[in-house]
Residue, then its C-alpha position, 0 to 999 in steps of 0.5 A: m864904633i858908636q852906639p846908636t840911639i834907640g831912636q836911631l835903630e827905630r828909625e833905619i826898622s821903619q826905613q827897611i820895612r817899608n822898602l822890604y813891604n815895596e819890594r816885596l809886596g808892591q806896597r809901600p805903607s803910608q806910615i810905620i811906627c816902630h817903638f821899643f819897650d824893654t825886650e819887645i818891639v811893636v810896629s804899626l804900618e798903615n796902608s799895607v794891604s796890597q792892591a790885589e788883596k783890595t781887589l779881591l775885598n772889592g769883589g767880594y772874595d773876603s775869605l780868599a784875600e784874607q787866605v793870601r794874606l796868611y801866605l803873604d805874612k808866611i813868606i815875608k815873616p823870616q824876611l822880616k826877622k833877619l832884615i831886624e836881626e841886622i839892624i839890632g845886632q842880635p837875634v830875635i826870638d819870636l816875631m808875629t804879624n796880623t793884617n786887618l784887611a778892613t783897616g788896611r794896618t798891620g801889626i809886628i811884634v818882635i821878642l827879644n832875649q836883650l835890649p840891643g847895645v844903645r847909647n840912650p837906655e834910658s829912654i825906652p819905656k819899660s826898660n830895666v836900666k839898672n840890668l843892663s851893667d850887668 
């Protein structure tokens, strides 16, 4: 079996997160950027706030919109973790999310124990390539 490139993994994670947000939240982010940095994955989503949250914000119910987002993040977090683990083929140690309702952006940081097996580990910023051969 041929190992994927880091770019292929990043694209697959982005696509699957887009599908998950669309299916579970009814919101298809307009742009998703995913990058590996050593044993971390950083994902940025544009336009990730649902229409219900926007309606609450526009109606002056900012606190309720924030509370809704906290619960949505809590519900979707295990699904994100499972999705990423399936794509990279190894466990996720920690996954943190935060959404800025004012800008409509969501940030996801994923912590891994080690890099997944890829054909081009040297293209990952800050990766310790010499330790990959151990």
